[in-house]
KELOPA-589866 format. One record per residue (C-alpha): x negated, y, z; residue in three letters; residue number from 1. Coordinates in pm, 1 decimal. Layout:
N
<site c1="X" c2="Y" c3="Z" residuo="ALA" num="NUM"/>
...
# end
This chain:
180
<site c1="-1277.3" c2="1133.1" c3="937.0" residuo="MET" num="1"/>
<site c1="-1184.4" c2="897.6" c3="1208.4" residuo="PRO" num="2"/>
<site c1="-938.8" c2="647.4" c3="1141.7" residuo="ILE" num="3"/>
<site c1="-707.2" c2="797.5" c3="1469.5" residuo="SER" num="4"/>
<site c1="-636.9" c2="1087.0" c3="1233.9" residuo="GLU" num="5"/>
<site c1="-399.9" c2="802.4" c3="1005.1" residuo="LEU" num="6"/>
<site c1="-86.7" c2="669.9" c3="1120.0" residuo="SER" num="7"/>
<site c1="180.2" c2="488.7" c3="995.9" residuo="LEU" num="8"/>
<site c1="569.5" c2="544.3" c3="1037.1" residuo="ARG" num="9"/>
<site c1="870.7" c2="370.5" c3="898.7" residuo="PRO" num="10"/>
<site c1="977.5" c2="525.6" c3="585.2" residuo="ILE" num="11"/>
<site c1="1333.4" c2="780.5" c3="607.1" residuo="ALA" num="12"/>
<site c1="1625.8" c2="874.5" c3="413.7" residuo="GLU" num="13"/>
<site c1="1441.5" c2="1242.9" c3="441.9" residuo="ASP" num="14"/>
<site c1="1150.7" c2="1146.1" c3="290.9" residuo="ASP" num="15"/>
<site c1="1293.2" c2="995.4" c3="-90.0" residuo="LEU" num="16"/>
<site c1="1188.6" c2="1346.5" c3="-212.1" residuo="ALA" num="17"/>
<site c1="819.7" c2="1327.4" c3="-108.1" residuo="PHE" num="18"/>
<site c1="833.3" c2="947.5" c3="-210.5" residuo="LEU" num="19"/>
<site c1="937.8" c2="997.3" c3="-551.3" residuo="ALA" num="20"/>
<site c1="637.4" c2="1280.6" c3="-564.1" residuo="ALA" num="21"/>
<site c1="423.9" c2="1044.2" c3="-482.3" residuo="LEU" num="22"/>
<site c1="504.1" c2="780.7" c3="-694.1" residuo="TYR" num="23"/>
<site c1="484.3" c2="1034.9" c3="-994.1" residuo="ALA" num="24"/>
<site c1="134.2" c2="1145.7" c3="-943.5" residuo="THR" num="25"/>
<site c1="43.0" c2="734.4" c3="-940.7" residuo="THR" num="26"/>
<site c1="191.0" c2="744.1" c3="-1322.8" residuo="ARG" num="27"/>
<site c1="7.1" c2="1044.4" c3="-1422.1" residuo="ASP" num="28"/>
<site c1="-231.0" c2="900.4" c3="-1673.5" residuo="ALA" num="29"/>
<site c1="43.6" c2="747.4" c3="-1834.6" residuo="GLU" num="30"/>
<site c1="289.5" c2="988.3" c3="-1853.1" residuo="MET" num="31"/>
<site c1="29.9" c2="1208.5" c3="-2010.1" residuo="ASN" num="32"/>
<site c1="-1.8" c2="986.5" c3="-2324.5" residuo="GLU" num="33"/>
<site c1="331.3" c2="1014.7" c3="-2420.5" residuo="LEU" num="34"/>
<site c1="459.0" c2="1286.8" c3="-2665.1" residuo="ASP" num="35"/>
<site c1="724.3" c2="1355.4" c3="-2410.1" residuo="TRP" num="36"/>
<site c1="830.4" c2="1719.7" c3="-2288.1" residuo="ASP" num="37"/>
<site c1="828.4" c2="1785.9" c3="-1868.9" residuo="ASP" num="38"/>
<site c1="1215.8" c2="1761.5" c3="-1827.8" residuo="ALA" num="39"/>
<site c1="1208.9" c2="1401.1" c3="-1982.2" residuo="GLN" num="40"/>
<site c1="889.8" c2="1310.0" c3="-1774.5" residuo="LYS" num="41"/>
<site c1="1048.4" c2="1417.5" c3="-1449.9" residuo="ALA" num="42"/>
<site c1="1356.6" c2="1228.5" c3="-1556.8" residuo="ASP" num="43"/>
<site c1="1200.9" c2="887.6" c3="-1671.3" residuo="PHE" num="44"/>
<site c1="989.6" c2="913.3" c3="-1334.3" residuo="LEU" num="45"/>
<site c1="1271.6" c2="967.0" c3="-1095.2" residuo="ALA" num="46"/>
<site c1="1467.5" c2="683.2" c3="-1261.5" residuo="LEU" num="47"/>
<site c1="1142.8" c2="450.2" c3="-1253.4" residuo="GLN" num="48"/>
<site c1="1075.0" c2="568.4" c3="-880.7" residuo="PHE" num="49"/>
<site c1="1515.9" c2="479.1" c3="-786.0" residuo="ARG" num="50"/>
<site c1="1470.6" c2="172.7" c3="-911.7" residuo="MET" num="51"/>
<site c1="1175.8" c2="63.7" c3="-809.5" residuo="GLN" num="52"/>
<site c1="1265.7" c2="170.1" c3="-440.8" residuo="HIS" num="53"/>
<site c1="1614.7" c2="-47.3" c3="-466.2" residuo="GLN" num="54"/>
<site c1="1436.0" c2="-329.9" c3="-558.6" residuo="TYR" num="55"/>
<site c1="1172.0" c2="-331.9" c3="-270.1" residuo="TYR" num="56"/>
<site c1="1471.2" c2="-222.1" c3="-12.9" residuo="GLN" num="57"/>
<site c1="1701.5" c2="-530.6" c3="-218.0" residuo="LEU" num="58"/>
<site c1="1428.8" c2="-844.7" c3="-248.5" residuo="HIS" num="59"/>
<site c1="1173.9" c2="-745.6" c3="56.3" residuo="TYR" num="60"/>
<site c1="1447.2" c2="-710.9" c3="332.0" residuo="LYS" num="61"/>
<site c1="1184.7" c2="-791.3" c3="624.2" residuo="ASP" num="62"/>
<site c1="909.8" c2="-580.8" c3="453.2" residuo="ALA" num="63"/>
<site c1="714.2" c2="-277.4" c3="601.8" residuo="CYS" num="64"/>
<site c1="782.1" c2="42.8" c3="442.2" residuo="PHE" num="65"/>
<site c1="538.7" c2="272.6" c3="568.7" residuo="ASP" num="66"/>
<site c1="448.3" c2="656.7" c3="549.2" residuo="LEU" num="67"/>
<site c1="116.8" c2="745.4" c3="597.6" residuo="VAL" num="68"/>
<site c1="43.2" c2="1020.0" c3="785.2" residuo="LEU" num="69"/>
<site c1="-279.2" c2="1219.9" c3="833.4" residuo="LEU" num="70"/>
<site c1="-224.0" c2="1422.0" c3="1178.1" residuo="GLY" num="71"/>
<site c1="158.8" c2="1498.8" c3="1105.1" residuo="GLU" num="72"/>
<site c1="125.3" c2="1527.9" c3="717.3" residuo="LYS" num="73"/>
<site c1="270.6" c2="1260.2" c3="506.6" residuo="PRO" num="74"/>
<site c1="17.3" c2="1172.6" c3="268.7" residuo="ILE" num="75"/>
<site c1="88.5" c2="812.1" c3="98.4" residuo="GLY" num="76"/>
<site c1="240.6" c2="482.5" c3="117.5" residuo="ARG" num="77"/>
<site c1="195.6" c2="153.7" c3="252.9" residuo="LEU" num="78"/>
<site c1="460.0" c2="-107.4" c3="211.8" residuo="TYR" num="79"/>
<site c1="356.1" c2="-435.7" c3="305.8" residuo="HIS" num="80"/>
<site c1="523.9" c2="-764.1" c3="413.6" residuo="GLN" num="81"/>
<site c1="407.9" c2="-1010.4" c3="669.8" residuo="TRP" num="82"/>
<site c1="517.0" c2="-1365.4" c3="674.7" residuo="GLY" num="83"/>
<site c1="405.1" c2="-1745.1" c3="685.3" residuo="GLY" num="84"/>
<site c1="26.5" c2="-1789.9" c3="630.1" residuo="ARG" num="85"/>
<site c1="3.0" c2="-1428.6" c3="438.3" residuo="GLU" num="86"/>
<site c1="36.2" c2="-1050.5" c3="454.1" residuo="VAL" num="87"/>
<site c1="137.6" c2="-896.5" c3="87.9" residuo="ARG" num="88"/>
<site c1="30.7" c2="-562.5" c3="15.5" residuo="VAL" num="89"/>
<site c1="296.4" c2="-454.2" c3="-191.2" residuo="MET" num="90"/>
<site c1="215.9" c2="-68.0" c3="-289.1" residuo="ASP" num="91"/>
<site c1="-23.4" c2="147.8" c3="-166.0" residuo="ILE" num="92"/>
<site c1="-68.2" c2="478.0" c3="-265.4" residuo="ALA" num="93"/>
<site c1="-237.1" c2="841.0" c3="-162.0" residuo="LEU" num="94"/>
<site c1="-161.7" c2="1169.1" c3="-277.7" residuo="LEU" num="95"/>
<site c1="-453.4" c2="1265.6" c3="-553.6" residuo="PRO" num="96"/>
<site c1="-624.8" c2="1515.2" c3="-319.3" residuo="GLU" num="97"/>
<site c1="-666.1" c2="1233.9" c3="-61.1" residuo="TYR" num="98"/>
<site c1="-785.0" c2="973.1" c3="-299.3" residuo="ARG" num="99"/>
<site c1="-1168.4" c2="859.3" c3="-310.8" residuo="ASN" num="100"/>
<site c1="-1215.2" c2="1025.8" c3="54.6" residuo="GLN" num="101"/>
<site c1="-1188.7" c2="688.7" c3="182.9" residuo="GLY" num="102"/>
<site c1="-860.6" c2="723.5" c3="341.2" residuo="TRP" num="103"/>
<site c1="-683.2" c2="416.4" c3="122.2" residuo="GLY" num="104"/>
<site c1="-1021.0" c2="192.7" c3="263.6" residuo="SER" num="105"/>
<site c1="-973.9" c2="256.6" c3="603.5" residuo="MET" num="106"/>
<site c1="-607.2" c2="170.2" c3="549.5" residuo="LEU" num="107"/>
<site c1="-699.7" c2="-169.7" c3="387.0" residuo="ILE" num="108"/>
<site c1="-1002.3" c2="-239.7" c3="656.5" residuo="GLU" num="109"/>
<site c1="-773.8" c2="-204.6" c3="941.5" residuo="ALA" num="110"/>
<site c1="-476.1" c2="-423.7" c3="783.1" residuo="LEU" num="111"/>
<site c1="-749.3" c2="-668.9" c3="693.8" residuo="LEU" num="112"/>
<site c1="-884.0" c2="-666.8" c3="1072.0" residuo="ALA" num="113"/>
<site c1="-533.2" c2="-726.8" c3="1170.6" residuo="LEU" num="114"/>
<site c1="-443.1" c2="-1036.2" c3="930.8" residuo="ALA" num="115"/>
<site c1="-800.2" c2="-1184.9" c3="1048.7" residuo="ASP" num="116"/>
<site c1="-706.1" c2="-1169.5" c3="1399.3" residuo="ARG" num="117"/>
<site c1="-387.7" c2="-1334.9" c3="1328.2" residuo="HIS" num="118"/>
<site c1="-599.5" c2="-1590.6" c3="1089.8" residuo="SER" num="119"/>
<site c1="-339.1" c2="-1470.8" c3="783.5" residuo="LEU" num="120"/>
<site c1="-471.1" c2="-1435.7" c3="429.3" residuo="ASP" num="121"/>
<site c1="-387.2" c2="-1134.7" c3="195.7" residuo="VAL" num="122"/>
<site c1="-315.8" c2="-1041.1" c3="-172.3" residuo="SER" num="123"/>
<site c1="-180.9" c2="-808.3" c3="-353.9" residuo="LEU" num="124"/>
<site c1="-95.3" c2="-718.8" c3="-758.7" residuo="HIS" num="125"/>
<site c1="-323.2" c2="-442.1" c3="-919.6" residuo="ALA" num="126"/>
<site c1="-336.5" c2="-349.7" c3="-1232.9" residuo="GLU" num="127"/>
<site c1="-654.9" c2="-430.5" c3="-1501.0" residuo="TYR" num="128"/>
<site c1="-754.8" c2="-84.3" c3="-1520.0" residuo="TYR" num="129"/>
<site c1="-705.2" c2="29.2" c3="-1172.3" residuo="ASN" num="130"/>
<site c1="-951.7" c2="167.4" c3="-1047.0" residuo="PRO" num="131"/>
<site c1="-923.1" c2="44.7" c3="-687.1" residuo="VAL" num="132"/>
<site c1="-1034.5" c2="-342.0" c3="-793.8" residuo="LEU" num="133"/>
<site c1="-1405.5" c2="-219.2" c3="-743.9" residuo="SER" num="134"/>
<site c1="-1275.9" c2="-124.0" c3="-335.7" residuo="LEU" num="135"/>
<site c1="-1054.7" c2="-425.9" c3="-350.5" residuo="TYR" num="136"/>
<site c1="-1371.9" c2="-660.4" c3="-446.1" residuo="THR" num="137"/>
<site c1="-1597.8" c2="-518.5" c3="-198.6" residuo="ARG" num="138"/>
<site c1="-1377.4" c2="-603.5" c3="60.2" residuo="LEU" num="139"/>
<site c1="-1367.4" c2="-983.9" c3="-43.7" residuo="GLY" num="140"/>
<site c1="-1033.6" c2="-968.6" c3="-303.9" residuo="PHE" num="141"/>
<site c1="-1126.1" c2="-1268.6" c3="-537.8" residuo="VAL" num="142"/>
<site c1="-869.2" c2="-1251.3" c3="-908.6" residuo="GLU" num="143"/>
<site c1="-616.5" c2="-1587.7" c3="-840.2" residuo="THR" num="144"/>
<site c1="-392.0" c2="-1547.8" c3="-1138.3" residuo="GLY" num="145"/>
<site c1="-243.1" c2="-1252.1" c3="-1325.4" residuo="GLU" num="146"/>
<site c1="107.0" c2="-1142.5" c3="-1417.7" residuo="ASN" num="147"/>
<site c1="115.7" c2="-929.2" c3="-1753.6" residuo="GLY" num="148"/>
<site c1="-55.0" c2="-590.4" c3="-1694.9" residuo="VAL" num="149"/>
<site c1="-142.1" c2="-700.6" c3="-1319.6" residuo="TYR" num="150"/>
<site c1="-409.7" c2="-888.0" c3="-1143.2" residuo="ARG" num="151"/>
<site c1="-302.9" c2="-1093.7" c3="-858.3" residuo="LYS" num="152"/>
<site c1="-620.3" c2="-1066.1" c3="-578.4" residuo="LEU" num="153"/>
<site c1="-632.9" c2="-1248.1" c3="-253.3" residuo="ALA" num="154"/>
<site c1="-835.5" c2="-1229.6" c3="24.7" residuo="ARG" num="155"/>
<site c1="-899.4" c2="-1543.6" c3="291.8" residuo="PRO" num="156"/>
<site c1="-849.3" c2="-1500.8" c3="636.4" residuo="ALA" num="157"/>
<site c1="-1166.7" c2="-1426.8" c3="776.0" residuo="ALA" num="158"/>
<site c1="-1269.4" c2="-1605.1" c3="1078.1" residuo="PRO" num="159"/>
<site c1="-1136.2" c2="-1385.7" c3="1384.3" residuo="ALA" num="160"/>
<site c1="-1364.4" c2="-1168.3" c3="1593.4" residuo="PRO" num="161"/>
<site c1="-1454.8" c2="-1276.5" c3="1930.8" residuo="VAL" num="162"/>
<site c1="-1340.5" c2="-976.0" c3="2084.3" residuo="THR" num="163"/>
<site c1="-1159.8" c2="-855.7" c3="1813.3" residuo="PRO" num="164"/>
<site c1="-1089.6" c2="-454.9" c3="1723.8" residuo="SER" num="165"/>
<site c1="-741.8" c2="-320.5" c3="1772.2" residuo="HIS" num="166"/>
<site c1="-656.6" c2="-41.4" c3="1520.5" residuo="SER" num="167"/>
<site c1="-375.3" c2="151.4" c3="1647.7" residuo="PRO" num="168"/>
<site c1="-244.3" c2="182.5" c3="1343.1" residuo="LEU" num="169"/>
<site c1="-70.9" c2="-157.9" c3="1269.3" residuo="PHE" num="170"/>
<site c1="44.1" c2="-91.9" c3="1637.5" residuo="ALA" num="171"/>
<site c1="394.7" c2="-79.3" c3="1548.1" residuo="GLN" num="172"/>
<site c1="491.5" c2="-340.8" c3="1348.2" residuo="LEU" num="173"/>
<site c1="858.6" c2="-456.9" c3="1336.8" residuo="PRO" num="174"/>
<site c1="846.9" c2="-838.2" c3="1285.3" residuo="HIS" num="175"/>
<site c1="684.2" c2="-1163.8" c3="1483.8" residuo="ALA" num="176"/>
<site c1="301.1" c2="-1043.0" c3="1540.8" residuo="LEU" num="177"/>
<site c1="440.9" c2="-804.4" c3="1691.7" residuo="VAL" num="178"/>
<site c1="243.3" c2="-913.3" c3="2096.4" residuo="GLY" num="179"/>
<site c1="79.9" c2="-1207.8" c3="1933.1" residuo="ALA" num="180"/>
# end
C-alpha cells in the first residue's frame, strides 16, 4: 500500500454528510454504553458533530481541514494547524474499515517528515483509552500534560535529513510553509 495512493484535499460543504458519519464512527464505543435508542444516538451525534465543526471553523480559521482520500474515495479526515514553532494535529480519523492497516501511520509519518523539514515540533491530544497511543509512542511522542480525559503529547522536531524526502501528501499546504 504505497503512500502515493493517499491524498488530501480541503473539506467542502458537500463533505459534511461524510464527515458527520465519520465522526459518529469515532464515538461507537461510547454510544454502545448508553441505554438510548438508535434515533437518540443519531440525534446526539449529529448535534455533537455540528458543534465540533462550528467550533473548529470559528476558533481555528488558519487550520487545514483536510479530507483523506484513497484514490478518489474519502476514507477519513485530518485537521492540522501550522504556526509558530509547532504543528498541532487537531484531529485524525479514518473509517473503521481503513483503521489498523497502516494508512493512519503513513499520514502521521508524512506530517512528521514535513514538520522535521521545517524544524517544527508536533503536538496533539488523545484520550487515555485511545488504542493509537502506542503508535504515537513509537513515533517519538511523549506525554507533556493532560486535560481532563485527554493526554497532551508532543514530539520535538528531529534534525532534518540532508536530503529530505518530499511527500506529495502535504504539497498543497495553504500557509506560510508553502515554498519554504
